[in-house]
MARBA-3410 file (N, C-alpha, C, O; in Angstrom, 1 decimal):
196
-2.7,32.3,17.7,-3.1,31.1,18.5,-2.5,31.1,19.9,-3.3,30.8,20.8 ~ -1.3,31.5,20.0,-0.7,31.5,21.3,-1.3,32.5,22.3,-1.5,32.3,23.5 ~ -1.8,33.6,21.7,-2.5,34.6,22.5,-3.8,34.1,23.0,-4.2,34.4,24.2 ~ -4.5,33.3,22.2,-5.8,32.7,22.6,-5.5,31.7,23.8,-6.3,31.7,24.7 ~ -4.5,31.0,23.7,-4.1,30.0,24.8,-3.8,30.8,26.1,-4.2,30.4,27.2
-3.1,31.9,26.0,-2.8,32.7,27.1,-4.0,33.3,27.8,-4.2,33.3,29.0 ~ -5.0,33.8,26.9,-6.2,34.3,27.4,-7.0,33.2,28.1,-7.6,33.4,29.2 ~ -7.1,32.0,27.5,-7.8,30.9,28.1,-7.2,30.5,29.4,-8.0,30.3,30.4 ~ -5.9,30.4,29.5,-5.2,30.1,30.7,-5.5,31.1,31.8,-5.7,30.8,33.0 ~ -5.5,32.4,31.4,-5.8,33.5,32.4,-7.2,33.3,32.9,-7.4,33.5,34.1
-8.2,33.1,32.0,-9.6,32.9,32.5,-9.7,31.7,33.4,-10.4,31.8,34.4 ~ -9.1,30.6,33.0,-9.2,29.4,33.9,-8.5,29.6,35.2,-9.0,29.2,36.2 ~ -7.5,30.4,35.2,-6.8,30.7,36.5,-7.7,31.6,37.4,-7.8,31.3,38.6 ~ -8.4,32.5,36.8,-9.4,33.4,37.6,-10.4,32.5,38.2,-10.8,32.6,39.4 ~ -11.0,31.6,37.4,-12.1,30.7,37.9,-11.5,29.8,38.9,-12.2,29.4,39.9
-10.3,29.3,38.7,-9.7,28.3,39.7,-9.6,29.0,41.0,-9.7,28.3,42.1 ~ -9.3,30.3,41.1,-9.1,31.0,42.3,-10.4,31.0,43.1,-10.4,31.1,44.3 ~ -11.5,31.0,42.4,-12.8,31.0,43.0,-13.4,29.7,43.3,-14.5,29.6,43.9 ~ -12.7,28.6,42.9,-13.3,27.3,43.1,-13.0,26.7,44.5,-11.9,27.0,45.0 ~ -14.0,26.0,45.0,-13.9,25.5,46.4,-14.0,24.0,46.4,-14.5,23.4,45.5
-13.5,23.4,47.5,-13.6,22.0,47.7,-14.1,21.7,49.1,-14.1,22.5,50.0 ~ -14.7,20.5,49.2,-15.2,20.0,50.5,-14.5,18.7,50.8,-14.4,17.8,50.0 ~ -13.9,18.6,52.0,-13.4,17.3,52.5,-14.5,16.4,52.8,-15.5,16.8,53.5 ~ -14.5,15.2,52.3,-15.6,14.2,52.6,-15.0,12.9,53.1,-14.0,12.4,52.6 ~ -15.6,12.5,54.2,-15.2,11.1,54.7,-16.5,10.4,54.8,-17.3,10.6,55.8
-16.8,9.5,53.9,-18.1,8.8,53.8,-18.4,8.0,55.1,-17.5,7.4,55.7 ~ -19.6,8.0,55.5,-20.1,7.2,56.6,-19.9,7.9,57.9,-20.3,7.4,59.0 ~ -19.4,9.2,57.9,-19.2,9.9,59.2,-20.1,11.2,59.1,-20.1,11.8,58.0 ~ -20.7,11.6,60.2,-21.4,12.8,60.3,-20.5,14.0,60.5,-19.5,13.8,61.3 ~ -20.7,15.1,59.9,-19.9,16.3,60.2,-20.1,16.7,61.7,-21.1,16.5,62.3
-19.1,17.4,62.2,-19.1,17.9,63.6,-19.3,19.4,63.6,-18.4,20.2,63.2 ~ -20.5,19.8,64.0,-20.9,21.2,63.9,-20.7,22.0,65.2,-20.8,23.2,65.3 ~ -20.3,21.3,66.3,-20.1,21.9,67.6,-18.8,21.4,68.2,-18.2,20.4,67.8 ~ -18.3,22.1,69.2,-17.1,21.7,69.9,-17.3,20.4,70.6,-16.4,19.6,70.7 ~ -18.5,20.2,71.1,-18.8,18.9,71.8,-18.8,17.7,70.8,-18.3,16.6,71.1
-19.3,18.0,69.5,-19.2,16.9,68.5,-17.8,16.6,68.1,-17.4,15.5,67.8 ~ -16.9,17.7,68.1,-15.5,17.5,67.8,-14.9,16.7,68.8,-14.1,15.7,68.5 ~ -15.2,17.0,70.1,-14.6,16.2,71.2,-15.1,14.7,71.1,-14.3,13.8,71.4 ~ -16.3,14.5,70.8,-16.9,13.2,70.7,-16.1,12.4,69.6,-15.9,11.2,69.7 ~ -15.8,13.1,68.5,-15.1,12.5,67.4,-13.7,12.0,67.8,-13.2,11.0,67.4
-13.1,12.9,68.7,-11.7,12.5,69.2,-11.8,11.2,70.0,-11.0,10.3,69.9 ~ -12.9,11.2,70.9,-13.1,10.0,71.7,-13.4,8.8,70.9,-12.9,7.7,71.2 ~ -14.2,8.9,69.9,-14.6,7.8,69.0,-13.4,7.3,68.1,-13.4,6.1,67.8 ~ -12.5,8.2,67.8,-11.4,7.8,67.0,-10.6,6.7,67.6,-10.0,5.8,66.9 ~ -10.5,6.7,68.9,-9.7,5.6,69.6,-10.4,4.3,69.4,-9.8,3.2,69.5
-11.7,4.3,69.2,-12.5,3.0,69.1,-12.7,2.6,67.7,-13.2,1.5,67.4 ~ -12.4,3.4,66.7,-12.7,3.1,65.3,-11.4,3.2,64.5,-10.3,3.5,65.0 ~ -11.5,2.9,63.2,-10.3,2.9,62.4,-10.3,4.3,61.6,-9.5,4.4,60.7 ~ -11.1,5.2,62.0,-11.1,6.6,61.4,-10.5,7.6,62.3,-10.9,7.7,63.5 ~ -9.4,8.2,61.9,-8.7,9.1,62.8,-9.5,10.4,63.1,-10.4,10.8,62.3
-9.2,11.0,64.2,-9.9,12.2,64.6,-9.7,13.4,63.6,-10.6,14.2,63.5 ~ -8.6,13.5,63.0,-8.3,14.6,62.0,-9.3,14.4,60.9,-10.0,15.4,60.5 ~ -9.5,13.2,60.3,-10.4,13.0,59.3,-11.9,13.2,59.7,-12.7,13.8,59.0 ~ -12.2,12.8,60.9,-13.5,13.0,61.5,-13.9,14.5,61.6,-15.0,14.9,61.3 ~ -12.9,15.3,62.0,-13.2,16.7,62.3,-12.9,17.6,61.2,-13.1,18.9,61.3
-12.4,17.1,60.1,-12.3,18.0,58.9,-13.4,17.6,57.9,-13.6,18.3,56.8 ~ -14.2,16.5,58.2,-15.3,16.1,57.3,-16.3,17.2,57.1,-16.8,17.8,58.0 ~ -16.6,17.5,55.8,-17.5,18.5,55.4,-17.0,20.0,55.5,-17.7,20.9,55.2 ~ -15.7,20.1,55.9,-15.1,21.5,55.9,-14.8,21.9,54.5,-14.3,21.1,53.7 ~ -14.9,23.2,54.3,-14.8,23.7,52.9,-13.6,24.7,52.8,-13.4,25.5,53.8
-12.9,24.7,51.7,-11.7,25.6,51.5,-11.7,26.0,50.0,-12.1,25.2,49.2 ~ -11.1,27.1,49.8,-10.8,27.4,48.4,-9.7,26.5,47.9,-8.8,26.2,48.7 ~ -9.7,26.1,46.7,-8.7,25.1,46.2,-7.3,25.7,46.3,-6.4,24.9,46.6 ~ -7.1,26.9,46.2,-5.8,27.5,46.3,-5.3,27.7,47.7,-4.1,28.1,47.9 ~ -6.1,27.4,48.7,-5.7,27.6,50.1,-6.4,26.6,50.9,-7.2,26.9,51.8
-5.9,25.3,50.7,-6.6,24.2,51.4,-5.5,23.4,52.2,-4.3,23.5,51.8 ~ -5.9,22.6,53.1,-4.9,21.7,53.8,-4.2,20.8,52.8,-4.8,20.4,51.8 ~ -3.0,20.3,53.1,-2.3,19.4,52.3,-3.2,18.1,52.2,-3.8,17.6,53.2 ~ -3.3,17.5,51.0,-4.1,16.3,50.8,-3.3,15.3,50.1,-2.6,15.7,49.2 ~ -3.4,14.0,50.5,-4.1,13.4,51.6,-3.6,13.9,52.9,-2.5,14.4,53.1
-4.5,13.8,53.9,-4.1,14.3,55.3,-3.0,13.5,56.0,-2.3,14.0,56.8 ~ -3.0,12.2,55.6,-2.0,11.3,56.2,-2.0,10.0,55.3,-2.8,9.8,54.5 ~ -1.0,9.1,55.5,-1.0,7.9,54.8,-2.2,7.1,55.0,-2.8,7.1,56.1 ~ -2.7,6.5,54.0,-4.0,5.7,54.0,-5.2,6.5,54.4,-6.2,5.9,54.9 ~ -5.2,7.8,54.1,-6.3,8.7,54.4,-7.5,8.2,53.5,-7.4,8.0,52.3
-8.7,8.1,54.1,-9.9,7.7,53.4,-10.7,8.9,52.9,-11.8,8.8,52.3 ~ -10.3,10.1,53.3,-11.0,11.3,52.8,-10.9,11.5,51.3,-9.9,11.0,50.7 ~ -11.8,12.2,50.7,-11.7,12.6,49.3,-12.2,14.0,49.2,-12.9,14.5,50.1 ~ -11.8,14.7,48.1,-12.2,16.1,47.9,-13.3,16.2,46.9,-13.3,15.4,45.9 ~ -14.3,17.0,47.1,-15.4,17.2,46.2,-15.5,18.7,45.8,-15.4,19.6,46.6
-15.5,19.0,44.5,-15.7,20.3,44.0,-17.1,20.8,44.4,-18.1,20.1,44.2 ~ -17.1,22.1,44.9,-18.4,22.6,45.3,-18.5,24.1,44.9,-17.4,24.7,44.6 ~ -19.7,24.7,44.9,-19.8,26.1,44.7,-19.4,26.8,46.1,-19.4,26.1,47.1 ~ -19.0,28.0,46.0,-18.6,28.7,47.3,-19.7,28.6,48.3,-20.8,29.0,48.0 ~ -19.4,28.1,49.5,-20.5,28.0,50.5,-20.8,29.4,51.1,-20.0,30.4,50.9
-21.9,29.5,51.7,-22.3,30.7,52.5,-21.4,30.7,53.7,-21.4,29.8,54.5 ~ -20.5,31.7,53.8,-19.6,31.8,54.9,-20.2,32.5,56.1,-20.8,33.5,56.0 ~ -20.0,31.8,57.3,-20.5,32.4,58.5,-19.4,32.3,59.6,-18.9,31.2,59.9 ~ -19.0,33.4,60.1,-18.0,33.5,61.2,-18.7,33.8,62.5,-19.7,34.6,62.6 ~ -18.3,33.1,63.5,-18.9,33.2,64.9,-17.8,33.6,65.8,-16.7,33.0,65.8
-18.1,34.6,66.7,-17.2,34.9,67.8,-18.1,35.2,69.0,-18.9,36.1,69.0 ~ -17.9,34.5,70.0,-18.7,34.6,71.3,-18.3,35.9,72.0,-17.1,36.3,72.0 ~ -19.3,36.6,72.5,-19.1,37.8,73.3,-18.2,37.5,74.5,-17.5,38.4,75.0 ~ -18.2,36.3,74.9,-17.4,35.9,76.1,-15.9,35.9,75.7,-15.0,36.0,76.7 ~ -15.5,35.9,74.5,-14.1,36.1,74.1,-13.6,37.4,74.6,-12.4,37.6,74.8
-14.5,38.4,74.6,-14.1,39.7,75.1,-14.5,39.9,76.6,-13.6,40.3,77.4 ~ -15.7,39.7,76.9,-16.2,40.0,78.3,-15.6,39.0,79.3,-15.3,39.4,80.4 ~ -15.4,37.8,78.9,-14.9,36.8,79.8,-13.4,36.4,79.7,-12.9,35.7,80.5 ~ -12.8,37.1,78.7,-11.4,36.8,78.5,-10.5,38.0,78.3,-9.7,38.4,79.2 ~ -10.7,38.7,77.1,-9.8,39.9,76.8,-9.9,40.9,77.9,-8.9,41.4,78.4
-11.2,41.3,78.3,-11.4,42.4,79.3,-11.6,41.8,80.7,-12.0,42.6,81.6 ~ -11.4,40.6,80.9,-11.6,40.0,82.3,-10.4,40.3,83.1,-9.3,39.9,82.7 ~ -10.5,40.9,84.3,-9.4,41.2,85.2,-8.5,40.0,85.5,-7.3,40.1,85.7 ~ -9.1,38.8,85.6,-8.3,37.6,86.0,-7.3,37.2,84.9,-6.4,36.4,85.2 ~ -7.5,37.7,83.7,-6.6,37.4,82.6,-5.6,38.5,82.2,-5.0,38.4,81.2
-5.6,39.6,83.0,-4.8,40.7,82.6,-3.3,40.5,82.5,-2.6,41.3,81.9 ~ -2.9,39.4,83.1,-1.4,39.1,83.0,-1.0,38.6,81.6,0.2,38.7,81.3 ~ -2.0,38.2,80.8,-1.6,37.8,79.4,-1.3,38.9,78.5,-0.8,38.7,77.4 ~ -1.5,40.1,78.9,-1.2,41.3,78.1,-2.2,41.7,77.0,-2.0,42.8,76.4 ~ -3.2,40.9,76.8,-4.1,41.2,75.7,-5.0,42.4,76.1,-5.4,43.2,75.2
-5.4,42.5,77.3,-6.2,43.7,77.8,-5.5,45.0,77.6,-6.0,46.0,77.2 ~ -4.2,44.9,77.8,-3.4,46.1,77.7,-3.3,46.6,76.2,-3.3,47.7,75.9 ~ -3.2,45.6,75.3,-3.2,45.9,73.8,-4.5,46.6,73.4,-4.5,47.7,72.8 ~ -5.6,45.9,73.8,-6.9,46.5,73.4,-7.2,47.9,74.0,-7.7,48.8,73.4 ~ -6.8,48.0,75.3,-7.0,49.4,75.9,-6.0,50.4,75.3,-6.4,51.6,75.2
-4.9,50.0,74.9,-3.9,50.9,74.3,-4.5,51.4,72.9,-4.3,52.5,72.5 ~ -5.3,50.5,72.3,-5.9,50.9,71.0,-7.2,51.7,71.3,-7.8,52.2,70.3 ~ -7.6,51.9,72.6,-8.7,52.7,72.9,-10.0,51.9,73.2,-11.1,52.5,73.4 ~ -9.9,50.6,73.2,-11.1,49.8,73.4,-11.2,49.3,74.8,-10.2,49.1,75.5 ~ -12.5,49.1,75.3,-12.8,48.6,76.6,-13.9,47.6,76.5,-14.5,47.4,75.5
-14.3,47.1,77.7,-15.4,46.1,77.7,-16.7,46.6,77.1,-17.5,45.9,76.6 ~ -16.9,47.9,77.1,-18.1,48.5,76.5,-18.1,48.3,75.0,-19.2,48.4,74.4 ~ -17.0,48.1,74.4,-16.9,47.9,73.0,-17.0,46.5,72.5,-16.8,46.2,71.4 ~ -17.2,45.6,73.5,-17.2,44.1,73.1,-18.1,43.8,72.0,-17.7,43.0,71.1 ~ -19.3,44.3,72.0,-20.3,43.9,70.9,-19.8,44.4,69.5,-19.9,43.8,68.5
-19.2,45.7,69.5,-18.6,46.2,68.3,-17.5,45.3,67.8,-17.4,45.0,66.6 ~ -16.6,44.9,68.7,-15.4,44.1,68.4,-15.9,42.8,67.8,-15.3,42.3,66.8 ~ -16.9,42.1,68.4,-17.4,40.9,67.9,-17.9,41.1,66.5,-17.5,40.3,65.6 ~ -18.6,42.1,66.3,-19.2,42.4,64.9,-18.1,42.6,63.9,-18.2,42.1,62.8 ~ -17.1,43.4,64.3,-16.1,43.7,63.3,-15.2,42.6,63.0,-14.8,42.3,61.9
-14.8,41.8,64.1,-14.0,40.6,63.8,-14.7,39.6,62.9,-14.1,39.0,62.0 ~ -16.0,39.3,63.2,-16.7,38.4,62.3,-16.9,38.9,60.9,-16.8,38.1,60.0 ~ -17.1,40.2,60.8,-17.3,40.8,59.4,-16.0,40.6,58.6,-16.1,40.1,57.5 ~ -14.9,40.9,59.2,-13.6,40.8,58.5,-13.3,39.3,58.2,-12.8,39.0,57.1 ~ -13.6,38.5,59.2,-13.3,37.0,59.0,-14.1,36.4,57.9,-13.6,35.7,57.1
-15.4,36.8,57.8,-16.2,36.3,56.7,-15.7,36.7,55.3,-15.6,35.9,54.4 ~ -15.4,38.0,55.2,-14.8,38.5,54.0,-13.5,37.8,53.6,-13.4,37.4,52.4 ~ -12.6,37.7,54.5,-11.3,37.1,54.2,-11.3,35.6,54.0,-10.6,35.1,53.1 ~ -12.2,34.9,54.7,-12.3,33.5,54.5,-12.9,33.2,53.2,-12.5,32.3,52.4 ~ -13.9,34.0,52.8,-14.6,33.8,51.5,-13.7,34.1,50.3,-13.8,33.5,49.3
-12.7,35.0,50.5,-11.8,35.3,49.4,-10.5,34.5,49.5,-9.6,34.6,48.6 ~ -10.4,33.6,50.5,-9.2,32.7,50.6,-8.1,33.4,51.2,-6.9,32.9,51.2 ~ -8.3,34.6,51.8,-7.2,35.4,52.4,-7.0,35.1,53.8,-7.4,35.8,54.7 ~ -6.5,33.9,54.1,-6.2,33.5,55.4,-4.9,32.6,55.4,-4.5,32.2,54.4 ~ -4.4,32.3,56.6,-3.2,31.6,56.7,-3.6,30.2,57.4,-4.1,30.2,58.5
-3.2,29.1,56.7,-3.5,27.8,57.3,-2.6,27.7,58.5,-1.4,27.9,58.5 ~ -3.2,27.2,59.6,-2.4,27.0,60.8,-2.3,25.5,61.2,-2.3,24.7,60.3 ~ -2.4,25.2,62.4,-2.3,23.9,62.9,-3.5,23.0,62.5,-4.6,23.4,62.6 ~ -3.2,21.8,62.0,-4.2,20.8,61.7,-4.0,19.7,62.6,-2.9,19.0,62.6 ~ -4.9,19.4,63.5,-4.8,18.3,64.5,-6.1,17.7,64.7,-7.1,17.8,63.9
-6.3,16.9,65.8,-7.5,16.1,66.0,-8.7,17.0,66.1,-9.9,16.5,66.0 ~ -8.6,18.3,66.5,-9.7,19.2,66.6,-10.1,19.8,65.2,-11.2,20.3,65.1 ~ -9.3,19.7,64.2,-9.6,20.2,62.9,-8.5,21.2,62.4,-7.4,21.2,63.0 ~ -8.9,22.0,61.4,-8.0,23.0,60.8,-8.2,24.3,61.4,-9.3,24.9,61.5 ~ -7.1,24.9,61.9,-7.1,26.3,62.4,-6.6,27.2,61.3,-5.7,26.8,60.5
-7.1,28.4,61.3,-6.6,29.4,60.4,-6.4,30.7,61.1,-7.0,31.0,62.2 ~ -5.5,31.5,60.6,-5.3,32.9,61.1,-5.7,33.9,60.1,-5.5,33.7,58.9 ~ -6.4,34.9,60.5,-6.9,36.0,59.6,-6.3,37.3,60.1,-6.3,37.6,61.3 ~ -5.7,38.1,59.2,-5.2,39.4,59.5,-6.4,40.3,59.7,-7.2,40.5,58.8 ~ -6.5,40.9,60.9,-7.6,41.8,61.2,-7.1,43.2,61.4,-6.0,43.4,61.9
-7.9,44.2,61.0,-7.5,45.6,61.1,-8.6,46.3,62.0,-9.8,46.2,61.7 ~ -8.1,47.1,62.9,-9.0,47.9,63.7,-8.5,49.3,63.7,-7.3,49.6,63.8 ~ -9.4,50.3,63.6,-9.0,51.7,63.7,-8.9,52.0,65.2,-9.7,51.7,66.0 ~ -7.8,52.7,65.5,-7.6,53.1,66.9,-8.8,54.1,67.2,-9.1,54.9,66.4 ~ -9.3,54.0,68.4,-10.4,54.8,68.8,-10.1,56.3,68.8,-10.9,57.2,68.7
-8.8,56.6,69.0,-8.4,58.0,69.0,-8.2,58.6,67.6,-7.8,59.7,67.4 ~ -8.4,57.7,66.6,-8.3,58.1,65.2,-6.9,58.2,64.7,-6.6,58.6,63.6 ~ -5.9,57.7,65.5,-4.5,57.9,65.1,-3.9,56.6,64.5,-3.0,56.0,65.0 ~ -4.6,56.1,63.4,-4.0,55.0,62.7,-4.8,53.7,62.9,-5.9,53.7,63.5 ~ -4.3,52.7,62.2,-4.9,51.4,62.2,-4.0,50.4,62.8,-2.8,50.4,62.5
-4.5,49.4,63.5,-3.6,48.3,64.1,-4.0,47.1,63.3,-5.2,46.8,63.0 ~ -3.0,46.3,63.0,-3.2,45.0,62.3,-2.6,43.9,63.2,-1.5,44.0,63.7 ~ -3.4,42.8,63.3,-3.0,41.7,64.1,-3.7,40.5,63.6,-4.6,40.5,62.8 ~ -3.2,39.3,64.1,-3.8,38.0,63.7,-5.0,37.7,64.7,-4.9,37.9,65.9 ~ -6.0,37.1,64.2,-7.1,36.5,65.0,-7.1,35.0,64.6,-6.9,34.7,63.4
-7.4,34.2,65.6,-7.4,32.7,65.3,-8.8,32.2,65.2,-9.8,32.6,65.9 ~ -9.0,31.2,64.3,-10.3,30.6,64.0,-10.2,29.1,63.7,-9.1,28.7,63.3 ~ -11.2,28.4,64.0,-11.3,26.9,63.8,-12.3,26.7,62.7,-13.4,27.3,62.8 ~ -12.0,25.9,61.7,-12.9,25.7,60.6,-13.9,24.6,60.9,-13.5,23.5,61.5 ~ -15.2,24.9,60.7,-16.3,23.9,60.9,-16.9,23.6,59.5,-16.6,24.3,58.6
-17.8,22.6,59.4,-18.4,22.3,58.2,-19.2,23.4,57.5,-19.7,24.3,58.2 ~ -19.3,23.3,56.2,-20.2,24.1,55.4,-19.9,25.6,55.4,-20.8,26.4,55.3 ~ -18.7,26.0,55.5,-18.3,27.4,55.4,-18.4,28.1,56.7,-18.3,29.4,56.7 ~ -18.5,27.4,57.8,-18.5,28.1,59.2,-17.1,28.1,59.8,-16.4,27.1,59.7 ~ -16.8,29.2,60.4,-15.6,29.3,61.2,-15.9,29.9,62.5,-16.8,30.8,62.6
-15.2,29.5,63.6,-15.5,30.0,64.9,-14.2,30.5,65.5,-13.1,29.9,65.4 ~ -14.3,31.7,66.2,-13.1,32.3,66.7,-12.6,31.5,67.9,-13.3,31.1,68.8 ~ -11.2,31.3,67.9,-10.6,30.7,69.0,-9.8,31.7,69.8,-9.6,31.5,71.0 ~ -9.3,32.8,69.2,-8.6,33.8,69.9,-8.8,35.2,69.2,-8.6,35.3,68.0 ~ -9.2,36.2,70.0,-9.4,37.6,69.4,-8.1,38.3,69.2,-8.0,39.3,68.5
-7.0,37.7,69.7,-5.7,38.2,69.4,-4.7,37.1,69.4,-4.4,36.4,70.4 ~ -4.2,36.8,68.2,-3.3,35.7,68.0,-1.9,36.1,67.7,-1.1,35.2,67.2 ~ -1.5,37.3,67.8,-0.2,37.8,67.6,-0.1,38.9,66.6,-1.1,39.3,65.9 ~ 1.1,39.5,66.5,1.3,40.6,65.6,1.5,40.1,64.2,1.8,38.9,64.0 ~ 1.2,40.9,63.2,1.4,40.6,61.8,2.9,40.8,61.5,3.4,41.8,61.7
3.5,39.7,61.0,4.9,39.8,60.7,5.2,40.3,59.2,6.3,40.4,58.8
END
């Protein structure tokens, strides 16, 4: 009998790892764009609903890797069990063309890292595709690090791996993302630091 209980607990644990939740704040619309997030911050000052709750509304997380709940004292949010959402990661090409490889930002050291790994502005589309592919896989499997939760919403870090273009190994580093509703995440930084 004890063996059956252990098997049952193991099976439940496996399914629990795959279960997802959605933060819900009734009466508020989800914010699908950065402009809507900003509007939620502005509206929070005029309403009794805080910006954190407004901007995490409809955001989805695996149960085993979700923000602390409740979000704050007297939080009106609640959690709803859901099937795993379709995960979509977005990274603007401007994160590379207008930032990483832009000469005006070369003092931040990120261009030197990417060029040291063999990448240049010509690789921007490949880098966008690779970062979003890995982010979708890792977010879907719950393999991410919860970061800052503030009025803009929940940030996460994802360990990203790139093969050096000279073929001499793989580099691992953090990329930063902001969680949006319904399984969407958007890149905030293509390099968020070394993996410790």
